[in-house]
C-alpha positions in Angstrom: -83.5 -41.8 34.1 -80.5 -42.8 36.3 -76.9 -41.7 35.9 -73.6 -42.7 37.4 -70.4 -40.7 37.2 -67.5 -43.1 36.5 -65.1 -40.2 37.0 -65.4 -36.5 36.1 -67.0 -36.0 32.7 -67.4 -39.7 32.1 -71.1 -40.6 32.7 -73.3 -43.7 32.3 -77.1 -43.2 31.8 -79.6 -46.0 32.5 -83.3 -46.5 32.0 -83.5 -44.1 29.1 -84.0 -46.6 26.3 -87.1 -48.6 27.1 -87.2 -51.1 24.2 -83.6 -52.1 23.9 -84.4 -55.7 22.8 -86.5 -54.4 19.9 -83.6 -52.2 18.8 -81.2 -55.1 19.1 -83.5 -57.4 17.0 -83.8 -54.7 14.3 -80.1 -54.3 14.2 -79.4 -58.0 14.0 -82.1 -58.4 11.3 -80.4 -55.6 9.3 -77.3 -57.8 8.9 -79.3 -60.0 6.6 -80.3 -57.2 4.3 -78.7 -57.0 0.8 -80.1 -53.5 0.3 -79.5 -50.3 2.4 -82.3 -48.9 4.4 -81.8 -46.4 7.3 -79.3 -48.9 8.5 -77.0 -49.3 5.6 -75.0 -52.3 4.4 -72.7 -53.9 7.0 -69.0 -54.0 6.3 -65.8 -55.3 7.9 -64.7 -53.1 10.8 -60.9 -53.1 10.7 -60.8 -56.8 11.8 -62.7 -56.0 15.0 -66.1 -57.1 13.8 -68.7 -55.5 11.6 -70.1 -52.0 11.2 -72.9 -50.1 9.4 -73.7 -46.4 9.0 -77.1 -45.3 10.3 -78.7 -42.2 8.7 -82.4 -41.4 9.4 -82.1 -38.3 7.3 -81.0 -40.0 4.1 -82.1 -38.4 0.8 -84.2 -41.4 -0.2 -86.1 -41.5 3.1 -89.5 -41.4 1.4 -88.6 -44.4 -0.7 -87.3 -46.3 2.3 -90.5 -45.6 4.2 -92.5 -47.4 1.5 -91.0 -50.6 2.7 -91.9 -52.6 5.8 -88.2 -52.8 6.8 -87.9 -49.0 6.5 -90.9 -48.4 8.8 -89.6 -50.8 11.4 -86.2 -49.2 11.4 -87.6 -45.7 11.6 -89.6 -46.6 14.7 -86.6 -47.9 16.7 -84.2 -45.3 15.5 -86.7 -42.6 16.6 -86.4 -44.0 20.2 -82.6 -43.8 19.9 -82.9 -40.2 18.6 -85.1 -39.2 21.6 -82.6 -40.9 24.0 -79.7 -39.0 22.3 -81.3 -35.6 22.9 -82.3 -36.5 26.5 -78.9 -37.5 27.6 -77.0 -34.9 25.5 -79.0 -32.0 27.0 -78.6 -33.4 30.5 -74.8 -34.0 30.1 -74.1 -30.6 28.7 -76.1 -28.9 31.5 -74.1 -30.8 34.1 -70.6 -30.4 32.6 -70.3 -27.5 30.3 -69.0 -25.2 33.0 -66.6 -27.8 34.5 -63.0 -27.7 33.5 -61.7 -26.8 30.0 -63.5 -27.6 26.8 -61.5 -26.9 23.6 -63.1 -25.3 20.5 -66.6 -24.5 21.9 -67.9 -21.0 22.3 -71.6 -21.6 21.8 -73.2 -24.5 23.8 -76.6 -24.2 22.2 -77.8 -27.7 21.5 -81.3 -29.1 21.9 -83.8 -31.5 20.4 -85.6 -28.7 18.6 -82.5 -28.5 16.4 -81.4 -25.2 17.9 -77.7 -25.4 17.5 -75.0 -23.5 15.7 -71.5 -24.6 16.7 -72.3 -28.0 18.1 -73.8 -30.5 15.6 -74.8 -34.2 15.8 -73.1 -36.7 13.5 -74.4 -39.9 11.9 -74.7 -42.9 14.0 -72.7 -46.1 13.4 -73.8 -49.6 14.4 -70.9 -51.7 15.6 -70.5 -55.4 16.4 -67.5 -56.8 18.2 -66.7 -60.5 17.4 -65.3 -62.8 20.0 -61.6 -62.5 19.7 -59.3 -63.5 22.6 -56.2 -63.5 20.4 -55.9 -59.8 20.8 -54.8 -58.0 24.0 -57.5 -55.5 23.4 -60.6 -55.4 21.1 -59.9 -51.6 20.7 -56.6 -50.0 21.6 -56.5 -47.1 24.0 -57.1 -43.9 21.9 -59.0 -40.7 21.9 -61.8 -40.3 19.4 -60.7 -36.8 18.3 -57.4 -37.3 16.5 -54.7 -35.4 18.3 -52.6 -35.1 15.2 -55.3 -32.9 13.7 -56.4 -30.4 16.4 -55.6 -27.2 14.7 -57.3 -27.4 11.3 -60.5 -25.7 10.3 -62.5 -28.9 10.3 -65.3 -30.1 12.5 -63.9 -31.7 15.6 -65.3 -34.8 17.4 -66.2 -33.2 20.8 -68.4 -35.6 22.8 -68.7 -39.4 22.4 -72.0 -41.1 23.0 -72.5 -44.9 22.9 -75.7 -46.9 23.2 -75.1 -50.5 24.4 -77.7 -53.0 23.0 -76.8 -56.2 24.7 -74.8 -57.7 27.6 -75.0 -61.5 26.8 -71.3 -61.9 26.3 -68.2 -62.2 28.6 -65.6 -59.6 29.2 -65.7 -56.7 26.7 -65.4 -54.0 29.4 -65.0 -50.4 28.4 -61.9 -49.0 30.2 -60.2 -45.6 30.6 -56.5 -45.0 31.4 -56.2 -42.1 33.8 -52.7 -40.9 33.6 -53.3 -38.2 36.2 -54.1 -40.7 39.0 -52.3 -43.8 37.6 -55.6 -45.7 37.5 -57.4 -47.7 34.9 -61.2 -47.7 35.3 -63.3 -50.6 33.9 -67.0 -50.6 33.2 -69.1 -53.5 31.9 -72.1 -51.9 30.2 -75.6 -53.4 30.7 -78.1 -53.6 27.8 -79.6 -50.1 27.4 -76.8 -48.2 29.1 -75.5 -45.0 27.4 -72.0 -43.7 28.0 -71.0 -40.1 27.4 -67.5 -38.6 27.7 -65.3 -36.0 26.0 -63.8 -37.2 22.7 -60.4 -35.6 23.2 -57.5 -35.6 25.7 -57.0 -36.9 28.3 -59.8 -39.5 27.8 -57.8 -42.5 26.5 -60.2 -45.4 26.3 -60.1 -49.0 25.1 -62.2 -52.1 25.0 -61.4 -55.5 26.5 -61.7 -58.5 24.1 -65.1 -60.0 23.9 -65.5 -63.8 24.6 -68.5 -66.1 24.3 -70.8 -63.9 22.4 -71.0 -60.8 20.2 -71.2 -57.2 21.5 -73.6 -54.8 19.8 -73.6 -51.0 20.2 -74.4 -47.8 18.4 -71.9 -45.0 18.5 -72.4 -41.3 17.6 -70.7 -38.0 18.4 -71.4 -34.4 19.0 -69.0 -32.5 16.7 -67.9 -28.9 17.1 -67.4 -26.5 14.2 -64.0 -24.9 14.4 -62.5 -22.2 12.3 -58.9 -23.3 12.9 -56.3 -22.2 15.3 -54.6 -18.8 15.0 -51.3 -20.4 13.8 -53.1 -22.7 11.3 -54.8 -19.7 9.7 -51.6 -17.7 9.6 -49.9 -20.6 7.7 -52.9 -20.9 5.4 -52.6 -17.3 4.5 -48.8 -17.5 4.2 -48.6 -20.5 1.9 -52.0 -20.2 0.2 -54.9 -22.6 1.0 -54.0 -25.2 -1.6 -50.3 -25.5 -0.7 -51.0 -25.4 3.0 -53.7 -28.1 2.6 -51.2 -30.4 0.8 -48.5 -29.7 3.5 -51.0 -30.6 6.2 -52.1 -33.8 4.4 -48.4 -34.9 4.1 -47.8 -34.2 7.8 -50.9 -36.2 8.9 -49.9 -39.1 6.7 -46.6 -39.2 8.5 -48.0 -38.7 12.0 -51.5 -40.3 12.2 -50.2 -43.7 13.5 -47.4 -42.5 15.8 -47.3 -44.4 19.1 -47.8 -41.2 21.1 -51.4 -41.0 20.0 -52.2 -44.4 21.7 -51.6 -46.1 25.1 -50.7 -49.6 26.1 -51.2 -50.6 29.7 -48.5 -52.8 31.3 -49.3 -54.8 34.5 -47.0 -56.5 37.0 -47.8 -59.9 35.6 -47.2 -59.0 32.0 -44.3 -60.6 30.1 -43.2 -57.7 27.8 -40.4 -59.7 26.2 -42.4 -62.8 25.2 -46.1 -61.9 25.1 -47.0 -61.6 21.4 -50.2 -59.7 22.3 -48.1 -56.9 23.9 -45.6 -56.9 21.1 -48.4 -56.5 18.6 -50.0 -53.6 20.6 -49.4 -50.1 19.4 -48.9 -47.1 21.7 -46.9 -45.5 24.5 -46.6 -47.9 27.4 -48.2 -47.0 30.8 -47.1 -49.1 33.7 -49.4 -50.0 36.6 -48.4 -51.3 40.0 -51.0 -54.1 39.9 -51.5 -57.3 38.0 -54.3 -57.4 35.5 -56.8 -59.2 37.7 -56.1 -56.9 40.7 -56.6 -53.9 38.5 -60.0 -55.1 37.3 -61.1 -55.9 40.9 -59.8 -52.6 42.2 -61.0 -50.3 39.5 -64.2 -52.0 38.1 -67.0 -49.4 38.5 -70.3 -50.8 39.6 -73.8 -49.3 40.3 -74.8 -49.3 44.0 -77.1 -52.4 43.6 -74.5 -54.5 41.6 -72.3 -57.1 43.2 
């Protein structure tokens, strides 16, 4: 297993998944299925491409395993599960004592299912279509929604992504680093696994994919949370039902505010006339480079890559 730190707490693992082509073929084949197996039916993914939920622990597992498709899917998903635990345990060991981590008090989390506060989520298969009409395939965001940090709900804590192919152009993963005024780019290779915190300040986006389709599997480590002190004070003050409705209304008003997103602006951008910028949503972050210079300057490579 190899690993490369893109910047603190953002890590790429390599040579963990041995049979990535087998996994990719099973994922592609699942798009043809009219029935749900461990990989469920594919659906539109917010005009980005397609997505499907993956659940190896579904209630009708025994019925699925009676089918040849179910057996094949279980085999490749088992390899993904093993890879998940291998990189998760390594990442937590390396980073749990570095900097601030919100919510977590108990870091127990291992492949023997010994965990209490940290819990794995379902996986989701994602496919980006080629679409160069957008400035970004995925706008800069954090996976843990910052408008809902205080409630007594499970919080997305660590984001883990398995990349299944690299036979497409562009499509880089990128991070806006407001502390250093940098924007880091990384083009994943087939079999790479990225891990990073799901909350602030890890604003990340995805460049548009051209000449191909990009397949990945995303999952999270979530953190059980009893709610902030003020949240629970208000819940007791107003009563759980009333406070829940108040919070629901607040979130409906706040969830899409620009402050929860970021839009990078480069020296060669035409803010007034570029419809891609006008259609982008988020607070603007200005960089003293043109777009090509930024990619050349901040593209992160492995030591043996040109």
